[in-house]
VEXLUMLUM-117283 format. One line per 5 residues: number of its first residue (from 1); their letters; for each residue y, x, z of N, C-alpha, C. Coordinates in pm, 1 decimal. Layout:
REM residues N
NUM	A	Y/X/Z/Y/X/Z/Y/X/Z; ...
***
This chain:
REM residues 290
1	MEKAS	-118.5/83.3/0.0/0.0/0.0/0.0/125.9/88.5/0.0; 236.5/30.9/-46.8/360.1/106.0/-56.6/431.9/114.2/77.7; 538.7/192.3/80.8/623.2/199.4/198.2/684.2/63.0/226.8; 730.8/45.9/349.8/793.5/-79.6/389.0/935.0/-84.8/334.5; 947.8/-123.8/209.2/1078.9/-132.8/146.4/1071.3/-231.6/33.2
6	MNTVD	1189.0/-257.1/-29.3/1193.0/-348.7/-141.6/1158.9/-278.7/-273.2; 1135.1/-148.7/-272.4/1089.3/-80.6/-392.9/947.2/-125.2/-424.9; 915.1/-134.7/-552.3/783.0/-182.8/-590.2/719.9/-92.0/-693.8; 591.5/-114.0/-715.8/516.2/-39.1/-815.7/566.3/-79.6/-954.4; 601.6/18.0/-1036.0/659.5/-14.5/-1167.0/552.3/-50.3/-1269.1
11	QVGRT	438.7/14.9/-1262.2/331.8/-11.8/-1358.0/205.0/-54.1/-1283.4; 132.7/-148.5/-1342.7/7.3/-192.9/-1283.2/-104.3/-173.5/-1385.2; -226.5/-197.3/-1339.5/-339.6/-183.4/-1430.4/-350.0/-298.8/-1528.5; -461.2/-306.6/-1595.9/-478.7/-402.2/-1705.1/-501.2/-544.7/-1655.7; -564.3/-562.6/-1540.1/-602.1/-696.8/-1495.3/-522.3/-738.2/-1371.5
16	ALIVE	-489.2/-866.3/-1363.7/-407.6/-915.6/-1252.3/-453.8/-1054.0/-1208.7; -438.5/-1081.1/-1079.9/-462.0/-1213.6/-1023.7/-330.5/-1263.7/-966.0; -284.2/-1380.1/-1013.6/-159.8/-1441.0/-967.5/-193.3/-1573.8/-901.3; -134.8/-1598.4/-784.3/-161.1/-1722.9/-711.6/-29.2/-1794.4/-683.5; -17.8/-1914.7/-738.7/101.4/-1996.6/-720.1/108.4/-2049.0/-576.4
21	GGAMR	230.8/-2086.2/-533.3/249.8/-2149.3/-403.5/230.2/-2299.8/-413.6; 310.5/-2373.2/-335.4/297.0/-2519.2/-338.2/270.8/-2579.9/-203.1; 301.3/-2505.6/-95.2/282.6/-2554.1/42.0/137.7/-2601.1/62.5; 117.0/-2725.7/102.8/-17.8/-2772.0/137.3/-110.1/-2779.9/15.6; -52.4/-2785.4/-103.8/-136.3/-2782.1/-224.4/-210.8/-2648.9/-237.2
26	GVFSC	-163.0/-2547.8/-165.1/-228.0/-2417.9/-168.7/-369.3/-2417.9/-113.5; -409.8/-2527.3/-47.1/-546.6/-2534.6/4.0/-647.3/-2528.7/-111.3; -605.2/-2570.2/-231.5/-693.1/-2560.5/-349.0/-722.1/-2414.3/-381.9; -619.4/-2331.6/-393.6/-643.1/-2189.9/-424.6/-710.5/-2118.8/-308.6; -690.0/-2168.1/-186.5/-762.8/-2114.1/-71.5/-913.4/-2129.5/-93.5
31	GVLDH	-954.9/-2245.6/-144.3/-1095.5/-2267.6/-173.3/-1147.2/-2178.6/-284.6; -1067.4/-2163.5/-389.6/-1106.7/-2076.7/-501.1/-1128.3/-1934.0/-450.4; -1033.5/-1884.0/-372.9/-1041.2/-1746.0/-324.7/-1155.5/-1727.5/-225.0; -1183.7/-1829.8/-145.8/-1297.7/-1818.6/-54.4/-1429.3/-1811.1/-131.5; -1436.6/-1881.1/-244.4/-1557.1/-1867.5/-328.2/-1564.6/-1726.2/-386.3
36	FLAEN	-1451.6/-1673.0/-428.2/-1449.8/-1534.8/-478.2/-1503.7/-1438.9/-371.4; -1460.8/-1459.6/-247.5/-1508.2/-1373.2/-138.6/-1659.2/-1385.9/-120.8; -1708.7/-1508.2/-127.0/-1852.3/-1530.6/-109.4/-1933.5/-1461.6/-217.9; -1874.4/-1449.3/-337.6/-1942.7/-1386.0/-450.4/-1903.4/-1238.9/-468.0; -1822.5/-1187.8/-375.6/-1773.8/-1049.5/-385.3/-1707.9/-1024.5/-521.1
41	FSPFD	-1628.3/-1118.6/-564.5/-1563.4/-1113.9/-696.8/-1419.6/-1068.0/-680.0; -1389.9/-948.4/-728.6/-1254.0/-894.0/-718.4/-1231.1/-788.5/-826.8; -1231.9/-829.7/-954.4/-1220.9/-732.7/-1064.0/-1076.9/-705.8/-1107.9; -981.4/-719.8/-1016.1/-839.7/-715.8/-1052.1/-775.2/-583.5/-1012.1; -678.9/-541.2/-1094.4/-604.6/-418.4/-1065.9/-479.7/-442.8/-982.4
46	SFWGV	-427.8/-565.5/-984.9/-310.5/-599.0/-904.6/-315.8/-745.4/-864.9; -239.6/-778.5/-759.5/-238.3/-913.8/-704.0/-93.4/-958.0/-686.7; -68.3/-1084.2/-718.6/67.1/-1138.4/-714.6/62.7/-1274.0/-644.4; 133.0/-1286.5/-532.2/131.2/-1411.2/-458.1/270.8/-1465.1/-434.9; 283.3/-1596.7/-442.8/410.9/-1664.0/-420.5/393.2/-1766.0/-308.8
51	SAGAS	474.1/-1755.8/-204.1/476.1/-1854.7/-97.1/335.3/-1871.5/-37.8; 281.4/-1993.6/-38.0/146.7/-2015.1/16.7/42.9/-1931.7/-56.8; 67.2/-1903.0/-185.0/-24.1/-1818.9/-261.9/-31.0/-1677.9/-207.8; 82.6/-1626.7/-156.7/83.2/-1492.5/-96.8/-0.3/-1489.9/30.4; 11.6/-1594.6/111.1/-67.2/-1601.7/233.9/-216.6/-1613.6/203.8
56	NLAAY	-249.5/-1691.7/102.3/-390.9/-1704.6/64.3/-446.6/-1571.9/13.5; -367.4/-1499.4/-64.6/-412.0/-1368.9/-114.4/-429.3/-1268.9/-0.9; -342.1/-1275.1/98.8/-354.7/-1183.4/212.3/-488.2/-1203.1/282.7; -528.4/-1327.6/302.5/-657.6/-1355.3/366.0/-772.7/-1309.0/277.8; -757.1/-1324.6/147.7/-859.0/-1280.5/50.9/-873.9/-1128.2/54.7
61	LAKMP	-762.4/-1057.0/51.7/-768.6/-910.3/52.5/-812.1/-856.8/188.3; -786.4/-933.6/294.3/-833.5/-893.7/427.2/-979.6/-931.6/449.1; -1038.7/-998.0/347.9/-1179.2/-1041.3/354.4/-1204.5/-1131.5/475.4; -1120.3/-1235.5/486.9/-1129.2/-1328.5/598.3/-1145.9/-1471.6/545.9; -1267.3/-1506.6/499.5/-1289.2/-1642.3/448.4/-1263.6/-1747.9/556.1
66	KRNLK	-1209.4/-1859.0/512.5/-1178.3/-1976.0/596.0/-1066.2/-1951.8/696.8; -1007.5/-1831.6/697.9/-892.5/-1809.0/786.5/-781.3/-1908.3/754.9; -744.2/-1915.8/626.8/-632.0/-2001.5/591.7/-670.2/-2148.8/585.9; -798.2/-2178.3/567.7/-840.7/-2317.7/577.2/-809.7/-2370.5/716.8; -830.7/-2289.0/818.3/-797.0/-2327.3/955.6/-647.4/-2358.3/967.0
71	IYLDY	-565.8/-2281.4/896.2/-420.4/-2305.2/901.2/-386.4/-2439.2/836.4; -444.5/-2466.6/720.0/-416.0/-2592.7/651.2/-462.5/-2714.0/730.7; -581.9/-2705.5/788.5/-640.6/-2821.6/855.0/-594.5/-2839.2/999.2; -544.2/-2732.4/1058.5/-508.0/-2739.2/1200.7/-359.9/-2707.5/1223.4; -323.8/-2580.0/1215.0/-188.1/-2539.1/1252.9/-79.0/-2609.8/1171.1
76	SRRKE	-101.5/-2625.9/1040.9/0.9/-2688.3/955.8/20.2/-2836.4/986.0; -72.5/-2895.3/1058.8/-65.5/-3038.0/1090.3/-17.4/-3063.7/1233.3; 13.5/-2957.8/1305.1/60.2/-2974.9/1442.3/208.4/-3011.6/1444.6; 248.1/-3083.9/1546.4/387.0/-3129.5/1558.1/483.7/-3012.8/1574.6; 436.1/-2898.8/1620.3/524.7/-2782.8/1636.4/571.7/-2727.2/1502.6
81	FLSLR	495.3/-2752.9/1395.4/527.3/-2690.9/1265.9/631.6/-2770.5/1187.0; 608.6/-2898.7/1169.5/701.8/-2983.3/1094.4/767.6/-3082.3/1190.0; 901.7/-3076.7/1199.9/970.3/-3163.0/1295.4/1105.9/-3205.5/1241.8; 1117.4/-3332.9/1203.6/1245.9/-3386.5/1159.1/1345.1/-3388.9/1274.7; 1298.3/-3420.7/1393.4/1387.0/-3423.5/1510.3/1449.9/-3287.3/1533.8
86	QYLRG	1367.4/-3183.3/1524.2/1417.5/-3047.3/1542.9/1520.5/-3012.7/1435.8; 1495.7/-3055.8/1312.7/1587.1/-3028.0/1202.2/1721.5/-3097.5/1223.9; 1718.1/-3222.5/1265.6/1841.5/-3298.5/1286.7/1923.9/-3242.7/1402.4; 1858.6/-3167.5/1488.3/1929.6/-3102.4/1599.6/1982.3/-2964.5/1561.6; 1966.8/-2927.1/1433.7/2019.4/-2798.6/1387.6/1916.2/-2688.8/1374.6
91	GDFMD	1789.7/-2721.0/1403.8/1682.7/-2622.7/1389.7/1619.5/-2628.7/1252.4; 1498.7/-2577.0/1242.5/1426.3/-2575.2/1114.9/1329.5/-2691.7/1108.0; 1323.2/-2757.1/993.7/1223.2/-2860.3/973.6/1084.2/-2798.7/970.2; 1075.7/-2679.9/910.9/948.9/-2607.2/899.0/958.7/-2482.3/985.9; 890.2/-2481.8/1099.7/904.2/-2372.7/1196.6/808.3/-2258.1/1163.5
96	LDWMW	851.3/-2174.3/1069.9/768.0/-2060.8/1029.6/752.7/-1958.7/1141.2; 853.9/-1947.2/1227.3/844.1/-1850.9/1337.6/726.8/-1886.4/1428.3; 718.3/-2013.4/1464.7/605.3/-2058.2/1546.6/473.8/-2037.2/1472.9; 470.2/-2074.4/1344.0/347.0/-2065.3/1265.8/295.1/-1922.0/1258.2; 383.0/-1828.9/1225.5/337.6/-1690.8/1209.6/296.5/-1631.4/1343.9
101	KITLE	369.4/-1663.3/1448.8/337.6/-1608.6/1580.3/200.1/-1655.3/1627.1; 176.3/-1785.0/1621.8/51.5/-1837.3/1677.1/-69.3/-1800.4/1591.0; -54.4/-1800.5/1458.6/-170.7/-1768.3/1374.4/-205.8/-1620.3/1380.3; -105.8/-1534.6/1392.6/-136.7/-1391.9/1406.5/-200.0/-1363.5/1542.0; -156.7/-1435.5/1645.5/-214.6/-1416.1/1778.9/-357.5/-1469.2/1786.5
106	ELGID	-381.1/-1587.0/1725.8/-510.0/-1654.0/1743.6/-610.8/-1627.8/1632.1; -562.5/-1602.2/1510.8/-652.4/-1576.0/1397.9/-650.9/-1429.7/1356.1; -536.6/-1363.8/1375.9/-523.0/-1224.0/1336.6/-521.8/-1206.7/1185.8; -513.5/-1082.2/1144.2/-528.8/-1043.6/1003.2/-586.0/-902.3/1003.9; -686.0/-877.9/924.7/-757.1/-749.8/929.0/-675.5/-641.8/857.8
111	KQALQ	-596.1/-569.2/935.2/-510.0/-465.9/877.1/-590.9/-351.2/818.2; -704.5/-320.5/878.6/-786.8/-210.6/827.2/-838.6/-242.2/687.8; -882.5/-366.3/666.9/-930.2/-406.2/534.1/-816.8/-402.3/432.7; -698.6/-444.9/472.9/-584.0/-443.0/382.8/-544.0/-299.5/347.6; -544.2/-212.2/446.1/-508.1/-72.4/421.6/-610.5/-1.8/334.1
116	ADSRP	-736.0/-44.5/345.2/-842.2/21.2/268.7/-834.9/-11.2/119.7; -761.4/-117.3/84.2/-749.3/-158.4/-55.5/-618.9/-103.6/-112.0; -629.5/-8.9/-202.7/-510.4/59.0/-254.7/-443.2/-13.8/-371.7; -502.2/-122.9/-417.4/-444.0/-194.9/-530.5/-314.3/-264.2/-488.3; -211.8/-263.7/-573.4/-83.5/-323.1/-534.4/-92.0/-473.8/-515.8
121	FFMVV	-29.0/-520.2/-409.5/-22.6/-661.7/-375.7/125.2/-700.5/-371.1; 168.8/-769.7/-475.4/308.8/-809.9/-487.7/328.5/-946.4/-421.2; 428.8/-954.8/-335.3/466.8/-1082.5/-274.6/604.7/-1119.3/-327.1; 612.1/-1227.4/-401.1/738.9/-1264.0/-463.1/832.2/-1326.3/-359.5; 954.6/-1273.7/-352.9/1058.5/-1327.8/-265.9/1186.7/-1343.0/-347.7
126	TERNS	1281.7/-1420.1/-294.2/1408.8/-1443.7/-361.6/1522.7/-1394.0/-274.0; 1611.8/-1311.5/-330.1/1729.0/-1266.5/-256.1/1819.0/-1386.4/-225.9; 1849.7/-1407.2/-99.2/1928.5/-1524.2/-64.0/2073.1/-1514.4/-114.5; 2125.4/-1392.1/-125.0/2265.5/-1378.6/-165.0/2285.6/-1363.8/-315.0; 2176.2/-1371.8/-393.1/2191.3/-1361.3/-538.4/2102.7/-1458.6/-615.5
131	GKACY	1995.2/-1506.5/-551.6/1900.9/-1593.9/-620.3/1806.2/-1520.5/-712.4; 1804.1/-1387.6/-705.9/1717.9/-1308.1/-794.2/1581.5/-1283.2/-730.1; 1482.3/-1272.2/-815.8/1346.4/-1245.5/-768.9/1328.0/-1098.1/-735.8; 1251.5/-1071.4/-630.9/1208.4/-935.6/-596.5/1057.5/-937.8/-578.4; 995.3/-822.7/-601.5/849.0/-814.9/-601.5/802.4/-699.7/-513.1
136	PTPNV	825.5/-708.8/-381.4/784.5/-599.8/-292.9/633.1/-589.1/-280.7; 588.9/-468.5/-252.9/448.3/-443.5/-219.5/445.7/-388.0/-76.4; 454.1/-473.8/22.6/472.3/-428.5/161.0/348.7/-361.3/218.4; 372.4/-266.3/309.7/257.5/-212.9/383.2/221.1/-310.7/494.3; 113.2/-282.1/564.6/61.3/-380.5/659.5/156.9/-407.7/774.4
141	EILAD	248.4/-314.6/803.7/337.9/-333.8/916.9/441.9/-441.8/891.2; 480.1/-463.3/765.5/576.0/-570.5/736.3/513.5/-678.9/648.3; 381.6/-676.4/639.4/312.4/-776.4/558.5/343.6/-917.8/607.0; 335.2/-941.1/737.9/355.4/-1075.7/791.7/497.1/-1123.9/765.8; 596.5/-1038.3/788.5/734.8/-1078.5/764.8/760.3/-1106.9/617.2
146	TMKAS	696.2/-1030.9/528.9/714.8/-1053.3/385.5/647.1/-1182.8/341.8; 529.7/-1212.2/397.6/465.2/-1340.9/371.1/554.9/-1455.1/416.5; 615.3/-1438.5/534.4/704.2/-1541.8/585.7/823.4/-1560.4/493.0; 881.3/-1450.1/446.3/994.6/-1458.2/353.8/955.9/-1530.7/225.8; 837.0/-1501.5/174.4/792.2/-1563.4/49.9/772.3/-1713.1/64.6
151	SALPI	756.1/-1760.3/189.3/731.6/-1902.7/217.2/852.9/-1973.7/277.0; 964.2/-1903.6/291.3/1080.7/-1957.8/362.3/1161.6/-2049.5/271.5; 1119.8/-2174.8/264.0/1185.9/-2271.7/176.8/1330.1/-2294.5/220.0; 1427.0/-2274.9/130.1/1565.9/-2304.0/165.1/1580.1/-2448.0/212.8; 1672.8/-2469.3/302.5/1701.6/-2598.5/365.1/1600.3/-2627.8/476.2
156	LYRHG	1470.6/-2624.0/443.7/1369.8/-2654.3/545.5/1358.2/-2543.0/649.2; 1382.9/-2419.1/606.7/1387.5/-2304.3/696.7/1523.3/-2239.8/671.0; 1617.2/-2258.7/760.7/1759.1/-2244.4/731.6/1806.8/-2103.2/697.0; 1756.4/-2003.0/766.8/1823.1/-1872.9/762.1/1751.7/-1765.1/679.4; 1637.3/-1797.7/621.9/1564.0/-1695.7/548.7/1506.8/-1590.9/642.7
161	VELDG	1452.2/-1485.3/584.5/1388.4/-1379.1/663.0/1451.0/-1245.7/624.1; 1484.6/-1167.1/723.6/1547.4/-1037.3/697.8/1442.1/-929.3/676.6; 1456.1/-856.3/566.7/1372.6/-740.1/535.0/1465.0/-629.7/488.1; 1460.5/-515.3/552.0/1544.6/-401.9/513.9/1692.6/-437.6/505.7; 1740.4/-520.5/598.7/1881.3/-553.8/604.4/1927.0/-660.6/506.2
166	QRYVD	1835.2/-714.3/425.3/1866.7/-817.5/327.8/1788.8/-942.9/364.6; 1846.2/-1060.7/338.4/1776.3/-1186.1/367.9/1712.2/-1242.4/241.6; 1589.7/-1291.2/260.0/1510.0/-1342.9/149.0/1458.9/-1482.4/181.3; 1435.3/-1558.7/75.2/1378.8/-1692.8/88.7/1259.7/-1704.9/-5.3; 1201.8/-1822.7/-6.8/1080.3/-1853.1/-83.1/1082.4/-1795.9/-224.9
171	GGVAD	976.1/-1726.2/-260.7/967.6/-1665.3/-392.9/966.0/-1765.2/-506.0; 922.1/-1889.0/-475.8/916.6/-1990.9/-579.4/1051.9/-2034.0/-630.2; 1159.7/-2003.8/-556.8/1294.3/-2037.2/-603.7/1325.8/-1960.7/-731.1; 1297.7/-1831.2/-732.8/1335.3/-1746.8/-845.9/1223.4/-1727.8/-947.8; 1097.4/-1720.8/-901.3/987.2/-1693.5/-993.6/857.5/-1749.7/-937.7
176	ALPVA	835.8/-1878.7/-961.0/718.2/-1945.9/-905.1/589.1/-1903.6/-972.1; 598.0/-1857.9/-1097.4/480.0/-1816.1/-1174.1/510.4/-1679.4/-1234.9; 491.5/-1569.4/-1161.7/538.3/-1437.9/-1205.0/454.5/-1372.9/-1315.0; 420.7/-1451.1/-1415.2/339.2/-1401.0/-1526.2/417.3/-1300.6/-1610.6; 542.2/-1333.0/-1640.9/623.9/-1244.2/-1725.2/639.3/-1107.2/-1660.2
181	EAIRR	659.2/-1105.0/-1528.1/675.9/-977.9/-1457.9/546.5/-896.9/-1459.4; 433.0/-963.9/-1441.5/304.6/-893.8/-1446.7/281.5/-834.0/-1585.5; 315.1/-909.7/-1689.2/300.9/-859.8/-1826.3/394.9/-742.0/-1849.6; 518.6/-754.3/-1801.0/616.9/-646.7/-1818.5/567.2/-515.7/-1759.1; 491.2/-525.4/-1651.2/442.9/-404.5/-1584.1/306.7/-358.1/-1635.6
186	GAKKI	254.3/-425.0/-1737.5/135.9/-372.4/-1803.7/10.2/-455.6/-1798.0; 11.3/-569.8/-1729.4/-109.3/-652.7/-1720.7/-143.3/-712.5/-1857.2; -270.7/-706.3/-1894.3/-316.9/-757.6/-2024.1/-414.2/-874.3/-2010.1; -483.4/-879.8/-1898.0/-575.2/-990.2/-1872.4/-542.3/-1046.3/-1734.4; -496.1/-1171.4/-1731.7/-442.5/-1230.7/-1609.6/-517.2/-1358.5/-1575.2
191	MLLRS	-558.3/-1370.2/-1449.5/-605.6/-1498.3/-1399.0/-494.0/-1557.7/-1313.8; -458.9/-1682.8/-1341.9/-352.7/-1752.3/-1270.4/-410.5/-1872.8/-1198.7; -403.7/-1872.6/-1066.2/-447.4/-1986.3/-986.8/-327.7/-2077.4/-962.5; -334.2/-2198.8/-1017.8/-225.0/-2294.5/-1008.1/-248.6/-2391.6/-892.6; -144.0/-2459.2/-851.2/-156.5/-2565.2/-751.1/-119.7/-2700.6/-810.3
196	RPQSY	-98.9/-2703.8/-940.4/-69.1/-2826.3/-1013.8/-163.4/-2838.5/-1134.1; -190.1/-2961.0/-1179.6/-270.6/-2977.7/-1300.4/-203.7/-2911.1/-1421.1; -283.6/-2880.1/-1521.0/-233.1/-2804.5/-1635.7/-121.5/-2876.9/-1711.4; -120.9/-3008.7/-1711.0/-20.0/-3084.0/-1785.6/114.3/-3093.1/-1713.5; 119.2/-3050.9/-1587.8/240.9/-3067.5/-1508.4/357.8/-2988.4/-1566.8
201	RKGAD	473.1/-3053.3/-1571.7/599.3/-2988.5/-1605.7/699.5/-3025.3/-1498.5; 780.1/-2930.7/-1458.3/873.6/-2954.0/-1347.5/997.6/-3025.7/-1398.2; 1033.1/-3136.5/-1335.0/1151.9/-3211.5/-1371.9/1276.7/-3153.4/-1308.7; 1392.0/-3181.4/-1369.1/1519.8/-3134.9/-1315.3/1546.7/-3200.7/-1180.6; 1621.0/-3131.8/-1095.4/1652.5/-3185.7/-963.7/1738.1/-3311.7/-977.0
206	KHKAL	1695.5/-3417.9/-910.2/1764.9/-3546.4/-920.6/1875.9/-3563.6/-817.2; 1886.2/-3471.4/-724.3/1983.5/-3485.5/-615.8/2069.9/-3359.7/-607.3; 2136.0/-3327.1/-716.8/2213.2/-3202.3/-724.3/2326.8/-3198.2/-622.9; 2399.2/-3310.4/-607.4/2511.6/-3311.9/-513.5/2463.7/-3287.8/-370.5; 2353.3/-3351.5/-332.9/2298.5/-3332.6/-199.2/2250.1/-3189.8/-179.7
211	LKYLL	2186.4/-3135.7/-282.3/2137.7/-2998.2/-274.4/2254.2/-2900.8/-253.7; 2361.0/-2919.9/-328.2/2478.2/-2832.9/-313.4/2535.8/-2843.2/-173.0; 2536.9/-2964.4/-118.8/2590.6/-2983.2/15.9/2502.7/-2912.2/119.1; 2372.8/-2929.1/108.3/2282.1/-2869.4/205.5/2279.9/-2717.3/197.5; 2316.2/-2663.3/80.7/2319.5/-2517.9/61.5/2461.2/-2461.8/65.8
216	RDTPD	2552.6/-2536.5/123.3/2694.0/-2495.2/122.3/2718.3/-2364.0/195.1; 2632.1/-2329.2/289.2/2648.2/-2202.6/361.9/2589.2/-2084.1/286.2; 2511.8/-2111.1/181.5/2454.9/-2004.4/97.8/2484.3/-2037.3/-48.9; 2611.9/-2035.7/-88.6/2650.5/-2079.9/-223.5/2587.8/-1998.4/-336.0; 2556.7/-1871.0/-309.6/2498.0/-1787.8/-415.6/2355.7/-1830.7/-450.5
221	LIPAM	2296.0/-1911.3/-364.1/2159.6/-1957.7/-388.9/2157.0/-2086.4/-471.2; 2269.8/-2154.6/-478.3/2274.7/-2284.9/-545.1/2234.2/-2279.3/-692.7; 2289.7/-2187.2/-773.8/2249.5/-2183.9/-915.6/2099.0/-2164.7/-935.1; 2040.9/-2078.1/-854.9/1896.2/-2054.9/-867.1/1817.3/-2179.3/-830.8; 1861.5/-2251.0/-728.6/1791.8/-2373.1/-688.1/1803.9/-2482.1/-794.6
226	LTRSE	1918.6/-2490.4/-858.3/1941.4/-2595.6/-957.5/1871.2/-2568.8/-1090.1; 1829.5/-2445.0/-1112.7/1766.2/-2410.2/-1240.9/1618.6/-2375.8/-1225.2; 1559.5/-2413.5/-1113.9/1418.2/-2382.8/-1090.9/1328.9/-2443.2/-1199.0; 1357.2/-2566.7/-1236.7/1270.5/-2633.6/-1334.6/1272.9/-2562.7/-1469.3; 1388.2/-2511.5/-1507.9/1398.5/-2440.7/-1636.3/1310.8/-2316.2/-1636.8
231	RYNQS	1320.2/-2237.7/-1530.5/1239.3/-2115.2/-1525.6/1090.9/-2147.4/-1516.2; 1058.3/-2248.8/-1437.8/917.5/-2286.8/-1422.3/857.5/-2326.2/-1557.1; 927.8/-2411.3/-1628.7/875.5/-2459.4/-1756.9/876.1/-2350.1/-1863.4; 969.6/-2254.9/-1854.4/967.3/-2139.8/-1944.7/842.4/-2054.9/-1918.7; 806.1/-2041.4/-1791.9/683.6/-1967.5/-1758.4/560.8/-2037.0/-1815.1
236	LELIA	560.1/-2170.0/-1810.6/447.8/-2244.6/-1866.4/437.0/-2224.1/-2017.0; 551.0/-2213.1/-2084.5/550.3/-2186.0/-2228.1/491.2/-2048.4/-2256.5; 526.5/-1951.7/-2175.5/470.7/-1816.9/-2190.9/320.2/-1817.5/-2166.5; 277.8/-1892.1/-2066.2/135.0/-1900.5/-2035.9/58.2/-1962.0/-2152.8; 117.5/-2063.3/-2213.5/52.4/-2130.1/-2327.0/56.1/-2045.9/-2453.2
241	NPPQG	154.6/-1957.1/-2462.6/171.8/-1873.8/-2583.1/199.3/-1729.4/-2543.0; 98.2/-1660.9/-2487.6/120.3/-1524.0/-2441.0/141.0/-1427.0/-2556.4; 200.9/-1311.4/-2530.6/218.3/-1210.0/-2634.7/83.9/-1164.0/-2690.2; 87.6/-1109.4/-2808.4/-35.0/-1057.5/-2869.5/-95.5/-950.1/-2779.7; -224.7/-959.0/-2759.3/-293.6/-861.5/-2675.4/-299.9/-898.3/-2528.9
246	VEIIQ	-241.2/-1012.4/-2492.3/-242.6/-1058.2/-2353.3/-325.3/-1185.9/-2343.4; -417.4/-1188.6/-2248.2/-500.9/-1306.8/-2223.3/-468.6/-1362.9/-2085.8; -441.8/-1493.5/-2079.5/-411.5/-1559.4/-1952.8/-511.6/-1671.6/-1929.8; -584.0/-1661.4/-1819.7/-683.7/-1761.7/-1783.1/-625.2/-1847.1/-1670.9; -589.8/-1969.4/-1703.5/-535.5/-2061.4/-1604.8/-647.2/-2133.5/-1531.6
251	ICPPE	-638.6/-2134.2/-1399.6/-733.4/-2209.9/-1317.8/-652.0/-2316.9/-1244.6; -666.4/-2441.2/-1288.5/-584.9/-2551.0/-1237.2/-671.0/-2657.0/-1171.0; -615.7/-2728.5/-1073.7/-686.0/-2847.9/-1025.5/-689.2/-2953.2/-1135.6; -777.9/-3049.8/-1128.4/-789.2/-3150.3/-1235.1/-665.5/-3240.4/-1242.9; -653.8/-3312.2/-1352.8/-536.5/-3395.1/-1376.5/-516.7/-3500.7/-1268.4
256	EFKLK	-624.0/-3546.0/-1206.5/-611.5/-3649.4/-1103.6/-572.9/-3593.2/-966.7; -551.4/-3462.6/-958.6/-513.8/-3398.0/-832.4/-373.7/-3443.5/-791.9; -362.1/-3513.5/-678.4/-235.5/-3574.8/-638.3/-189.6/-3529.9/-499.1; -243.7/-3422.9/-446.9/-208.7/-3380.6/-312.0/-58.5/-3354.8/-300.4; 5.1/-3404.8/-194.7/147.8/-3388.6/-173.5/178.8/-3252.2/-112.8
261	RLSQD	301.7/-3204.1/-139.4/345.1/-3073.5/-90.2/329.7/-3062.2/61.5; 363.5/-3167.2/134.6/358.2/-3162.6/280.5/253.0/-3258.9/336.0; 145.2/-3277.3/262.8/39.1/-3368.5/305.2/-13.4/-3331.9/444.0; -36.5/-3435.3/525.6/-93.8/-3415.9/658.1/-230.4/-3483.2/671.2; -280.9/-3535.2/561.1/-408.7/-3606.5/563.8/-525.0/-3508.2/559.1
266	CRSLE	-597.1/-3500.2/668.6/-702.2/-3399.3/682.7/-809.9/-3414.4/576.2; -852.2/-3538.4/550.0/-959.6/-3560.2/453.4/-917.7/-3514.9/313.8; -794.4/-3545.2/275.1/-744.5/-3503.3/143.5/-740.3/-3351.2/132.9; -700.8/-3284.9/240.2/-695.4/-3139.4/240.9/-836.0/-3079.6/230.8; -929.9/-3138.4/302.6/-1069.2/-3091.8/295.7/-1125.0/-3107.9/154.5
271	QAYEL	-1095.3/-3220.3/92.1/-1143.4/-3245.1/-44.0/-1082.2/-3145.9/-142.1; -953.9/-3113.8/-124.1/-888.5/-3017.1/-212.6/-950.1/-2878.6/-196.7; -984.9/-2840.9/-73.9/-1050.9/-2712.5/-49.0/-1188.2/-2709.1/-115.4; -1267.3/-2815.5/-98.0/-1399.2/-2822.5/-160.3/-1387.9/-2816.3/-312.6; -1284.9/-2880.3/-365.8/-1260.5/-2874.3/-509.8/-1231.9/-2730.7/-552.3
276	GLTTG	-1157.2/-2658.2/-468.8/-1130.4/-2517.7/-497.4/-1257.1/-2433.4/-498.0; -1345.5/-2457.4/-402.2/-1473.0/-2384.4/-398.2/-1551.9/-2405.6/-527.1; -1560.8/-2531.4/-570.6/-1633.8/-2562.5/-693.3/-1567.6/-2499.5/-814.4; -1435.5/-2506.1/-818.7/-1360.1/-2450.4/-931.6/-1371.9/-2298.4/-935.6; -1387.2/-2237.4/-818.5/-1400.8/-2091.7/-813.5/-1520.8/-2042.6/-891.8
281	KAAIT	-1629.4/-2118.8/-887.9/-1748.9/-2081.2/-964.5/-1719.5/-2080.8/-1113.7; -1651.2/-2185.2/-1162.0/-1616.5/-2193.3/-1304.2/-1517.6/-2084.8/-1341.9; -1427.9/-2048.9/-1247.6/-1328.1/-1944.9/-1275.1/-1394.4/-1809.6/-1299.4; -1495.5/-1778.0/-1219.8/-1567.3/-1651.6/-1238.4/-1634.5/-1648.6/-1375.3; -1696.7/-1759.2/-1411.9/-1762.1/-1767.3/-1542.3/-1662.5/-1747.2/-1655.0
286	RWQQG	-1546.3/-1811.9/-1646.7/-1445.6/-1796.9/-1751.8/-1397.2/-1653.2/-1762.6; -1379.8/-1587.8/-1649.5/-1332.8/-1449.2/-1651.4/-1437.0/-1357.6/-1716.3; -1561.9/-1379.3/-1681.2/-1667.5/-1293.4/-1732.5/-1693.6/-1315.0/-1881.1; -1663.3/-1436.0/-1929.9/-1682.5/-1466.3/-2071.9/-1561.9/-1425.8/-2154.8; -1446.2/-1402.0/-2089.6/-1323.5/-1373.1/-2161.8/-1321.2/-1231.9/-2219.8
***
């Protein structure tokens, strides 16, 4: 792993695994990655995670199956994590500080396994004062803080996360599907784990005035927030029409997948995880046939 800084690896190997975020929808990719662990499947030269996808990849690289399933089914559903009352009192609707503290204390993360893997692990974050994407490859000492930054949704988590004197927010704001960046750095065969069905296209924000008001204390973030759908859909166009010599294998939940971003329904989350396990088998086959 690299030094604890915002500098990143400029070139990567030929193969890459990218995992999209999506809050509770990430339980699907959690299932896919747990199947990969069960099959000892890891033929990738680099890893790219966004928001919940970064946390799922961390558990995968730490070789800790079902670690994050416990988070989706238990910790993420506790009243300490999501609280409208707390938000209306000036706190965070999504208490990432509580989440990271309790899960690291009670579940841990295998730092030795992470250190033993020298392949670059990019966690996408967004600079709060510019709206630009950054792709740090943190060492294990700042891994947790970088995961938190990658998941720090503006508005729901008010202040972002400080890394090296700079504040960062959710990576999905600037680059929810970092395929172009992986290609730019040399990836030729990419597996992309999505949290939305393949036909999904992101619609423009319908509440622009409200969004501007809620982000009035971080005005430099407003343009990036208002143009998220454009960048997302541009990434989908690239995925559908990659450059010559580049192969992208999309692994998506089925079209009927309707899990909500902040779903609290345990049965729905369990079903999405099981769907991920089943899909993981097909994903391995597609990769090996590609």
